[in-house]
C-alpha positions in Angstrom: 0.1 -0.1 0.1 1.3 3.5 -1.0 1.8 5.5 2.1 0.2 9.2 1.2 2.4 12.2 1.8 2.9 14.0 5.0 2.7 17.1 3.1 0.9 18.0 -0.1 0.5 21.5 -0.9 -2.9 22.3 -2.3 -2.8 23.7 -6.0 -5.5 26.0 -7.7 -7.4 25.3 -10.7 -5.0 27.0 -12.9 -2.1 25.2 -11.5 -3.9 21.8 -11.6 -4.3 22.3 -15.2 -0.5 23.3 -15.8 0.2 20.1 -14.0 -2.1 17.9 -16.0 0.1 18.8 -19.2 3.4 18.1 -17.7 4.9 14.6 -18.2 8.7 14.3 -17.9 12.0 12.5 -16.1 13.5 16.0 -15.4 11.3 19.4 -15.4 12.2 22.8 -14.5 9.7 25.1 -13.0 10.5 28.8 -13.4 9.5 31.0 -11.0 8.6 28.5 -8.6 7.4 30.5 -5.8 7.0 28.0 -2.8 7.3 25.0 -5.1 3.9 23.8 -4.5 4.1 22.8 -8.6 7.2 21.0 -8.3 6.2 19.1 -5.1 2.8 17.8 -6.4 4.5 16.8 -9.9 6.9 14.4 -8.0 4.4 13.3 -5.5 1.8 12.1 -8.2 4.9 10.7 -10.6 4.6 12.8 -13.2 8.0 13.9 -13.3 10.9 12.0 -11.5 13.0 14.8 -10.4 12.2 18.8 -10.6 14.5 21.9 -10.8 12.6 24.6 -9.2 14.1 28.4 -10.1 13.2 31.2 -8.0 14.5 35.0 -8.4 13.7 36.3 -5.0 15.4 34.9 -1.7 12.4 35.1 0.7 10.3 32.7 -1.4 13.0 30.6 -2.4 13.6 29.9 1.4 10.3 29.2 1.9 10.0 26.8 -1.1 13.3 25.2 0.6 11.4 24.6 3.8 8.4 23.2 2.1 10.5 20.8 0.1 12.0 19.4 3.3 9.0 19.1 4.8 7.9 16.8 1.9 10.9 14.9 2.0 11.8 15.7 -1.2 15.2 17.4 -1.1 16.8 14.4 -3.0 14.2 14.8 -5.9 13.6 18.7 -6.0 16.8 21.1 -6.6 16.0 24.7 -5.8 18.0 27.3 -7.3 18.2 31.2 -7.4 18.2 33.1 -10.5 16.9 34.9 -13.3 14.5 33.0 -16.0 16.2 30.0 -17.4 20.0 31.2 -16.9 20.4 28.6 -13.8 19.5 26.1 -16.1 21.9 24.0 -18.2 21.4 23.1 -21.9 19.7 19.9 -21.9 19.2 19.4 -18.4 15.6 19.4 -18.6 13.0 18.1 -20.9 10.3 20.6 -20.1 10.0 23.4 -18.3 6.6 25.5 -16.7 5.8 29.6 -16.2 2.9 30.7 -14.4 1.1 33.7 -13.1 3.1 36.2 -15.3 1.8 38.3 -18.2 2.1 36.5 -21.7 4.9 39.1 -23.1 6.9 38.5 -20.0 7.2 34.8 -20.2 7.6 35.0 -24.1 10.4 37.0 -23.4 11.8 35.0 -20.9 11.4 31.8 -23.4 13.1 33.9 -26.3 16.3 34.7 -24.0 16.4 30.7 -22.9 16.1 29.4 -26.4 18.8 32.1 -27.6 21.1 30.7 -24.7 20.4 27.1 -26.1 18.6 26.5 -22.8 15.2 26.2 -23.6 13.9 22.6 -23.8 11.6 21.1 -26.3 8.2 21.5 -24.5 7.0 24.2 -22.4 3.7 24.6 -20.1 2.9 28.3 -19.7 -0.1 29.9 -17.8 -0.1 33.7 -18.2 -2.7 36.2 -16.5 -3.9 38.1 -19.4 -4.2 37.6 -23.6 -2.0 35.1 -24.4 -1.5 36.7 -28.3 2.1 37.5 -27.9 2.6 33.9 -26.8 1.2 32.1 -29.4 3.0 34.9 -32.2 6.1 34.3 -30.5 5.8 30.2 -30.9 4.9 30.3 -34.0 8.0 32.2 -35.4 10.3 30.3 -32.4 9.5 26.9 -33.9 7.0 25.8 -31.3 3.5 24.4 -31.9 0.7 24.9 -29.8 0.3 21.0 -28.8 -2.5 21.6 -26.2 -4.1 24.5 -24.2 -7.0 25.0 -22.0 -8.8 27.2 -19.9 -8.8 27.3 -16.0 -11.3 28.4 -13.8 -10.1 31.4 -11.9 -10.9 35.2 -11.3 -11.1 35.0 -15.0 -10.6 32.2 -17.3 -6.7 31.5 -17.1 -5.1 30.3 -20.4 -2.9 27.4 -20.4 -0.7 26.1 -23.3 1.4 23.4 -24.2 4.0 24.3 -26.5 6.1 21.6 -28.5 9.4 22.2 -30.6 8.8 21.1 -34.0 9.3 22.1 -37.8 7.1 23.6 -40.3 3.7 25.0 -39.8 2.0 24.5 -37.0 -1.3 22.5 -38.1 -3.6 23.6 -35.0 -4.1 27.1 -37.1 -5.1 24.9 -40.2 -8.6 26.2 -41.8 -9.3 28.9 -39.0 -9.4 32.7 -39.3 -5.7 33.6 -38.2 -6.4 36.4 -36.4 -9.2 34.6 -34.3 -7.2 31.7 -33.5 -4.3 33.6 -32.4 -6.2 35.8 -29.9 -8.4 33.2 -28.7 -7.0 30.0 -29.1 -7.1 27.5 -32.1 -7.4 24.3 -30.2 -10.2 26.2 -27.7 -12.3 27.2 -30.9 -12.2 23.4 -32.6 -12.9 21.9 -28.8 -15.6 24.8 -28.2 -13.9 25.0 -24.7 -16.9 25.3 -22.1 -15.4 28.7 -21.0 -14.7 30.2 -24.3 -18.1 31.8 -24.5 -16.9 34.0 -21.4 -13.8 34.7 -22.9 -15.5 35.8 -26.3 -18.4 37.9 -24.1 -15.6 40.1 -22.1 -14.0 40.6 -25.3 -17.0 41.7 -27.3 -18.1 44.0 -24.1 -14.7 45.5 -24.5 -14.1 46.2 -28.0 -17.6 46.7 -29.5 -18.4 50.2 -27.9 -14.8 51.5 -29.2 -14.6 50.0 -32.4 -14.7 53.0 -34.8 -13.0 52.4 -38.1 -9.2 52.9 -38.2 -9.0 52.3 -34.3 -7.5 49.3 -32.8 -10.7 48.2 -31.4 -11.8 47.7 -34.9 -9.2 44.9 -35.3 -9.9 43.4 -32.2 -13.7 43.3 -32.4 -13.0 41.8 -36.3 -11.2 38.5 -34.9 -14.1 38.2 -32.1 -16.8 38.3 -35.0 -14.7 36.0 -36.9 -14.7 33.6 -33.9 -18.3 33.8 -33.5 -18.9 33.2 -37.4 -16.7 30.1 -36.9 -18.6 28.9 -34.0 -21.8 29.5 -35.6 -22.7 31.8 -32.3 -24.1 35.5 -32.3 -23.3 38.6 -30.5 -26.6 38.1 -28.8 -25.5 34.8 -27.6 -22.4 36.9 -26.3 -25.0 39.4 -24.5 -26.9 36.8 -22.6 -23.5 35.6 -21.5 -22.7 38.6 -20.0 -25.9 39.0 -18.2 -25.7 35.5 -16.7 
């Protein structure tokens, strides 16, 4: 019989979604904070070894105490540093980053890629529109291999990016700008939280969408997504009122 862990950090819905997309021998969690994700990854057998990287000393000290409390100091290696800099090339098979803006995450991944430290798979959760992340992935040679939305203060985007050659097939036969903004796989799968995302975007851009203004382009992407899904603006208004 397997003995339950004496200490198991509780993860919120967004980190549970990230955890579900990670499976590796060695994984690196960038900006690990209190090391909750690495601890659960090891405890659940989704990774054999984890490297947690944290820039700031106070959360790193707490992470060390939590890892020791879980009895996992031999499997979780905690390091202080910025982004992927403390990671050696080829040391991990995948990385994760959570709780940051999409532009910040994309910049960290790009610096790691240029330094040869970015593994072939990255699982990321951003706190805003993932548009810049999806655009970065298409240029950097990473396919969008999976994506979901997690419940929270708003629907949190979670993306899995995998290095691959050629054009990402996830975007085939979709209106490109709508897919970049709202997620090609989310559109194809009609994710249950997608209506809320589109309703929020419609409510934000429709009142300001005068010709020639940036909001007009954003609204056009919303309308293209609606056309693909077979939904109407009225459907979104009902969603906002519910």
